[in-house]
Structures are given as C-alpha cells and as structure tokens.
DRENLUM-747352 format. One record per residue (C-alpha): chain; x, y, z; residue in one letter; residue number from 1. Coordinates in pm, whole numbers. Example, Ala and Ser with C-alpha at 12.3 -4.5 7.8 and 13.67 -1.06 7.14 Angstrom:
<recs>
> ch:east:north:up:aa:i
> A:1230:-450:780:a:1
> A:1367:-106:714:s:2
</recs>
This chain:
<recs>
> ch:east:north:up:aa:i
> A:-2212:397:1270:m:1
> A:-2229:154:977:a:2
> A:-1928:325:819:g:3
> A:-1718:255:1127:l:4
> A:-1796:-115:1110:l:5
> A:-1690:-159:748:r:6
> A:-1354:-324:700:r:7
> A:-1102:-174:467:k:8
> A:-1057:-391:157:r:9
> A:-706:-528:158:l:10
> A:-514:-564:-165:k:11
> A:-201:-769:-216:c:12
> A:92:-531:-240:d:13
> A:268:-750:-498:a:14
> A:-11:-829:-748:c:15
> A:-299:-601:-648:g:16
> A:-559:-877:-602:d:17
> A:-821:-820:-334:v:18
> A:-758:-1033:-24:i:19
> A:-1089:-1174:101:t:20
> A:-956:-1363:407:a:21
> A:-667:-1286:637:a:22
> A:-344:-1203:453:p:23
> A:-120:-1506:402:a:24
> A:189:-1299:472:g:25
> A:330:-950:492:h:26
> A:599:-772:300:g:27
> A:824:-516:465:t:28
> A:909:-185:308:l:29
> A:1191:28:444:l:30
> A:1207:391:334:k:31
> A:1500:617:408:l:32
> A:1410:984:459:r:33
> A:1719:1173:566:g:34
> A:1825:1018:896:d:35
> A:1484:856:952:n:36
> A:1396:499:853:v:37
> A:1025:436:795:e:38
> A:900:78:832:h:39
> A:576:-38:667:e:40
> A:422:-386:660:e:41
> A:215:-462:351:t:42
> A:-34:-750:305:p:43
> A:33:-1035:63:l:44
> A:-211:-1285:-89:c:45
> A:-140:-1657:-52:e:46
> A:4:-1695:-403:r:47
> A:246:-1403:-370:c:48
> A:349:-1486:-12:a:49
> A:437:-1839:-125:h:50
> A:624:-1721:-437:a:51
> A:826:-1459:-248:i:52
> A:908:-1704:31:g:53
> A:1023:-1974:-209:m:54
> A:1235:-1725:-404:t:55
> A:1403:-1611:-82:a:56
> A:1478:-1972:18:l:57
> A:1620:-2048:-328:f:58
> A:1846:-1742:-321:r:59
> A:1960:-1823:33:f:60
> A:2050:-2177:-77:a:61
> A:2241:-2042:-379:e:62
> A:2447:-1811:-156:e:63
> A:2524:-2097:84:e:64
> A:2657:-2308:-206:e:65
> A:2875:-2025:-336:e:66
> A:3022:-1911:-8:g:67
</recs>
C-alpha cells in the first residue's frame, strides 16, 4: 500500500532538475507517427517555464515588427 501512495518524482523536461512543488508550466511535444499525431505534456520548473515563455514573447514581438 505504501508504494501506491508514493508520488512520482517529476523532473523538468528542459533542464532535468527535480521539481519539488507543482510544475510552474508544461511543455507540449507533438510526435508524428504515420497518420497519427501523439500529444504529450511535459513538466517544466519555474526557471525554464519563465525562460521559454519570455523567449516565445520576444520572438512573437520580432515577427510583429517584421511583418
């Protein structure tokens, strides 16, 4: 019974650090296998969630300026 109550240790998918609290964000992986598309959400630590989010905002702003 004790084994059922143990929580799986989460690791950040970007840097590999162990996440001790709730994940700060999730990444999305899309895998194409023939005609099937597999969708997987992966946990991110606070540092990586922030860095990825800020990078996405920066790139979005760059594209808006260009086009």
